[in-house]
C-alpha positions as CSV (number, residue, x, y, z in Angstrom):
1,M,220.0,243.1,-108.4
2,R,218.9,243.5,-112.1
3,I,217.9,239.8,-112.3
4,R,215.8,240.1,-109.2
5,K,213.9,243.1,-110.6
6,T,213.2,241.3,-113.9
7,A,212.1,238.1,-112.1
8,L,209.9,240.3,-109.8
9,R,208.3,241.9,-112.9
10,A,207.9,238.7,-114.7
11,T,206.1,237.2,-111.6
12,S,203.9,240.2,-111.4
13,V,202.9,239.9,-115.1
14,L,202.1,236.2,-114.7
15,L,200.0,236.8,-111.6
16,A,198.0,239.7,-113.4
17,M,197.5,237.4,-116.5
18,A,196.3,234.6,-114.2
19,A,193.8,236.9,-112.4
20,A,192.4,238.4,-115.6
21,P,190.0,235.4,-116.4
22,L,188.7,235.5,-112.9
23,L,187.7,239.1,-113.3
24,A,186.1,238.4,-116.6
25,V,184.1,235.5,-115.2
26,T,182.7,237.3,-112.2
27,P,180.0,239.4,-113.8
28,A,178.9,236.7,-116.2
29,H,176.9,234.7,-113.6
30,A,173.9,237.1,-114.1
31,N,174.1,236.5,-117.9
32,V,174.2,232.8,-117.3
33,N,170.9,233.2,-115.4
34,H,169.3,235.1,-118.4
35,C,170.4,232.2,-120.7
36,T,169.0,229.4,-118.4
37,A,165.8,231.4,-117.6
38,Y,165.1,231.6,-121.3
39,L,165.5,227.9,-121.8
40,K,163.2,227.2,-118.8
41,S,160.6,229.6,-120.3
42,Q,160.7,227.6,-123.5
43,H,160.0,224.4,-121.4
44,Y,163.5,222.9,-121.7
45,L,164.9,220.9,-118.7
46,V,168.0,222.9,-117.7
47,R,170.6,220.7,-116.2
48,E,174.4,220.9,-115.8
49,R,175.3,220.7,-119.5
50,A,172.9,223.4,-120.5
51,T,174.3,225.6,-117.8
52,H,177.8,224.8,-119.0
53,A,176.8,226.0,-122.5
54,C,175.3,229.2,-121.1
55,T,178.5,229.8,-118.9
56,W,180.6,229.2,-121.9
57,A,178.7,231.9,-123.9
58,A,178.8,234.4,-121.1
59,N,182.6,234.3,-120.6
60,P,184.2,236.9,-122.9
61,S,187.5,235.2,-122.5
62,N,186.2,232.3,-124.7
63,G,186.6,234.5,-127.7
64,P,184.3,235.6,-130.5
65,A,183.1,232.1,-131.5
66,R,181.6,231.5,-128.0
67,G,178.0,232.0,-129.3
68,A,178.3,229.5,-131.9
69,Q,179.9,227.0,-129.6
70,C,177.1,227.6,-127.0
71,R,174.5,227.1,-129.8
72,D,176.1,223.8,-130.8
73,M,176.4,222.5,-127.3
74,L,172.6,223.3,-126.7
75,M,171.5,221.8,-130.1
76,H,173.5,218.7,-129.1
77,L,171.3,218.5,-126.0
78,G,168.1,218.7,-128.1
79,V,167.4,222.3,-128.0
80,A,165.9,223.7,-131.3
81,Q,168.2,225.9,-133.2
82,Y,166.2,229.1,-132.9
83,H,165.9,228.6,-129.1
84,A,169.6,227.8,-128.8
85,I,170.6,230.9,-130.6
86,T,168.3,233.1,-128.6
87,A,169.4,231.6,-125.3
88,C,173.1,232.1,-126.1
89,R,172.4,235.7,-127.1
90,E,170.8,236.1,-123.7
91,A,174.1,235.2,-122.2
92,F,175.7,238.2,-123.8
93,K,173.5,240.8,-122.1
């Protein structure tokens, strides 16, 4: 009986941990749109990789360095440093 309760608690904790990133990603879609809209306003062609960089920055579960990683991804695609920084900051809003 005790083993079943422990297994049930462990399963519940694992399911809660698995669902947490899904909850964190849900509201981020609007922030991705801010980021991509900024890039479009600066006359950059926004494709899959740029959207991925914006999505990376908008997801809080990616940690505190997500802005720098987003900037680096966008700069690798040819976005100027200032525009990349600003676009990634838009993803935080």
